[in-house]
N, C-alpha and C positions, 0 to 999 in steps of 0.2 A: 438324847444321846449322852452316854456316860462320859465323864471327864477323861477316862482311859483312852477313848478313841479320838480325843482332840489332839491336833498337832499344832504346837505353838510356832508361830513365825513372827516373834517379836510383837509389835503393835500394828503390824500391817497385814492387810488381807492378801492372801495368795491371788495372783492374777494370771490368767493364761491368754495367749493370743496365737492364732494360726498365722504362721509366717510364710508358709508355702503350701499350696494345694494344687494337685494336678490329676487329670484323668489320663492314665497311660493306655488303658483299653477298657472295654466294658467290664472285664474281669479283673482289673487292677487299678485301684485308686490309691493315691499317696497323699499324706498330710504330714506336715512338720509343725510342731507346737513348741512355744517357749512358755515356761511356767516359773514364776518368781514372785516375791523374793523368799528364798529359804535361808535358814541359819546354816552355818557351816556344818557339813556332815549330813544334813537332812535330805538334800536333793538326791544323793546316791541311794539312800534307803528307799525313797519313793520310786526312783527309777527302776530299781530291782523289782520292787513289788508290782509296778506297772507292767514290766516286761514279762513277768510270770503270769500275771492275770490276763493279759491280752489274748494270748493263744489258747488258754485253757478255760477261761471263765466267761467268754463272750458267747452268747447264744447264737446259733445259726439254724438254718433249715436244710433238710436233706430228705431224699427219697429213701425209705427204709425197707420197703419191699414192693415188688411188682407182680402182677398177675397177668398171664397171657392165656387167652382162650385157646382151647384145643391143643394145649401143650401139657404133657404130663410130667416131664422132667427136663433138666437143662441140657441134656446131651444130644437130643435129636436135631436135625436140621429141617427147615421148612422150605419146600420147593418154591423158588421165586424170591427167597430172601438171601441176600449175599452173606450175612453174618450167621454164625451159629447162635443157638438160643443162649448159650453161655455168654457170648460176647454182648448180646442185646441186654442181658441181665446185668452186666458189668457197666456198660456205658452210662446208665443213669447216675452213677456215682459222681460223674464229672459235671453234671448239670448244676449250675449255681442258681439257687432259689432264695427268695425272701418271703417269709410267711409272717403275717401279723396276727395269726391266731395261735392261741395256746393249745388248742385241740388238734388232733390229727385231721388232716384234710385229704380228700381224694382228687386225683387228676387223671385225665384220660387221653389216650392216643387212639384215634380210629382213622386210618388212612387206606387209600387204595392206590396200588402201584400202576405203572413203574414210577420210581423216583426216590429221592433221598428223604429220609425221615429225620427231622431235627427237632430241637426243643420248641420251635415255633408251632409245631403240631400238637403240643400239649395244651389241653383245655382243662381249666380248673376254676375254682372259686375266685372271687375278686380279692380275697385276702392273700392269695399266692401270686407272686410276681416272678416271671422268668427273666433273669438278668441278661443272659446271652442267648438269644433265640437261634443263633447259628450252631449251637452245640450239636454235634453229630450223634445220632442214635443207631441208624441202620439204613440199608438201601434195599429197596424191592426192585427186582429185575423183571418182574412180570405183573400181569393184572391180578394181583393178589392183595387181600386186605390184611392189615396188621392192627390188632386190637390189644392194647395194654392198659391196665388199670394200675395206678401207682398210689402208694400211701406216703404222705408227706408229714413229717413231724419236726418239732423244734427240740433242740438239745444242745449239749456242749461236748467238746472233745470228739473222740472217734469211737464209734460203736460197730463192732463186727457183727455181721449177720448171724442170727441165731438159727443154726441148722435144726435145732429141736422143734422149731416152729414151722418147718417145711411141710407144705401140703401140695398135692398135685396142682401144677400150674402156677403156684405162688413161689417166687424166688426171693430169698432174703438178700438185701443189698448192704454192703459195708457202708454205713452212713458216716459222712464227714460233716460234723456240725462245727466247722472251724472257719469262720469268715475272715480271720486275720491271717494274712499270708506271711507277714514278717513284722517285727517290732524291734526298735533299737533306741538307745538313749545316750546322751552325753551330758556332762556337768561342767559348768564354767563358773569361776569365782570372780567377784568384783568388789571394790571398796564402796561402802556407803557410809560416809562420815568416818567414824572410827571403827566401824564394824565390817567384817567380811561377810558378804552375802553370796548366795549361789543361785544360778539359773539352771533349770533342768530343760534340756531340749529332747523332745520325744518324737520319734519318727514312726509312722504307722502305715503299713500297706494292707489293704483289704481286697476281698474278691469281688467287690461291687455290690454285694447284698446289703452292706452297711457302709456308711461313710467313715473315714478316719475320725471325724469329729464325734459321731455317734459312738464309735468304739471307745474313744477317750472318756466320754460321759459314763458309759457302762462299766468300764474297768475301774473308774474312780469310785463309782457307787458300790461295786462289788468288793473291792479290796482295801481302799483307803478313802472311805466315803466322807471323811472330814478334811482330807489333805488338799483335795482340789475342789473348789467350790463350783457353783453354777450348774448343779444337778437339778433338773426340773422337779423331780419327785420330792426332793428335800425342800425345795422352795414351797411346794404345795403344803407339805407338812408344817413348815414354819408359819405359813399364812393361816392354816387351820388353828394352830396353837395361839396365834395372836387374836384370831376371831373369838376364841374361847376365853381369852384373858389369861392364858397360861404362860408361864415362863418357858422360853425356848432356848436350848443350848446348841441348836443347830448352827454350824459355822456360817459366817456372813458370806454373802455373794459379792461378785465383783461390783465395785462402785467407782464413781469418779473421784473418790477421796484418796485413791492411791497416790503416792508421791510421784510427781512428774519426773523426778530424777530416775526412779526405778523404771518407769515406763520407757524413758529414753535410753537407758542403759540396756534394757532388754532388747529393744529394737536394734540398737547399735551392734550388740553381740550377734543377733540373728543375721543381720546383713553381712557381717564379716564371715559368716559360715555358710553363706549361699554362694556357690561359685557360678560364674557366668555361663559355664557349659550347661547349667540347669535351665537357662533361659531359652534353650533351643533356637539360638540365633543362626542365621545362614552362615556358612563357612567364611565368607568374605568379612562380614562384620566381626565375627568371633576372632579371626586371626589378626585383624587390625587392632582390636582391643588387647589381645595378648602381647602384641609387639610393644605396646606402651605400658606394660605391666599392670593392666586391669585384669585382675583374676577373680574378684568377688564383686557382689552387688555394691558393697560399701566402697570399693575402689571406683566403681563407675560413678558414684555420687560426687566424686572429686571433679568430675567434668560436667560443666553446664552444656546445654544444647549448643551454644555458640562455640564452646571449647571443643566439643566432639567433632564438629564439622571441619575443624582445622587438622584433625588427625590424618596423616598421610593415607591416601586411598580410601578414606572412610566415606565421604560423600553424604549428600542429603538423604538419599534412600536408606543408607545404613543407619543414620541417626533416627529416622522414622521407625526402622525396625527395632532398634534398641528401646525407643520410647514406648512402642506398642507392647513389646515383651515385658518391660518393667511395669506398665500399668496393668496388663492382663494377668500376669502371673504373680506379681508381688505387690500390686496396688501402690506403686511408687512412681513419682514424677521427678524427672531430672529438673534442676533449676534452669530457667530460661537463659539468664545472662550470668556473666561473671567469668573470672579466669581461674585456672587451676591453682 
């Protein structure tokens, strides 16, 4: 890797940690990451590059065209099928897929009515995974068969169906190769000795075909491949270079040698920016905490288990709910004893 692609961060290796992860639905995964330490001004540059790379450069899978037997064009209706052919050809655009193959793959629907036809009726190779099997396709109201052959490809961005490739019974689908639903970032400064350092917080929402962690890896590799370490492919390249006795300029990967002060500061910043409403606590526990000015996870750490149970109307059950939410969602344990 040329020196031009290296990003200097003083004498410390960039570290990242996942500070929050949740499954909002099969089609919506969320992850929040803290990346540090950056020199002043660097984190914003990386954040902008990441936000641009995530929606546009992360590969996804989509149905690109579908073929329906005994149908010559998209405008007729089929007796016994509730939807028009046009609607049936559009619905596959909403199906969320994951394909581990670089080559186009075929998938098939062959059903007999009456009944609803959903993504669970799609049969394909093992390299293709249907993320949400409940995704609706059509409804047959009579004893009629519905046979559809779909072509699945990998790509990036949005590709409109090519009408020039239309043939009888084959309908081009506007393909959406965009597994990233949303991305955001923020930058926070802190003092490390005499220097001002920065922490980059990155938020990623995906459609379930890729995890936010995988998206972070891929965006890092594609756009700023030396800015954020821990990319597996680069690790392999580095190992190969070492095996060959070659010098390697590939940036170092996270190690335990990072300053514990930086690690603690990163964690502290993260906890101060996770609000308790993200813990999905029951209303009773949530309202009790708000009344004593506990607004963030960092605030809640000011209360031990013993302190918490003394909060008015909080009770043992509420304490258990807070403990469970803290462990499950943020891998945090409240101290057992002590006073506020």
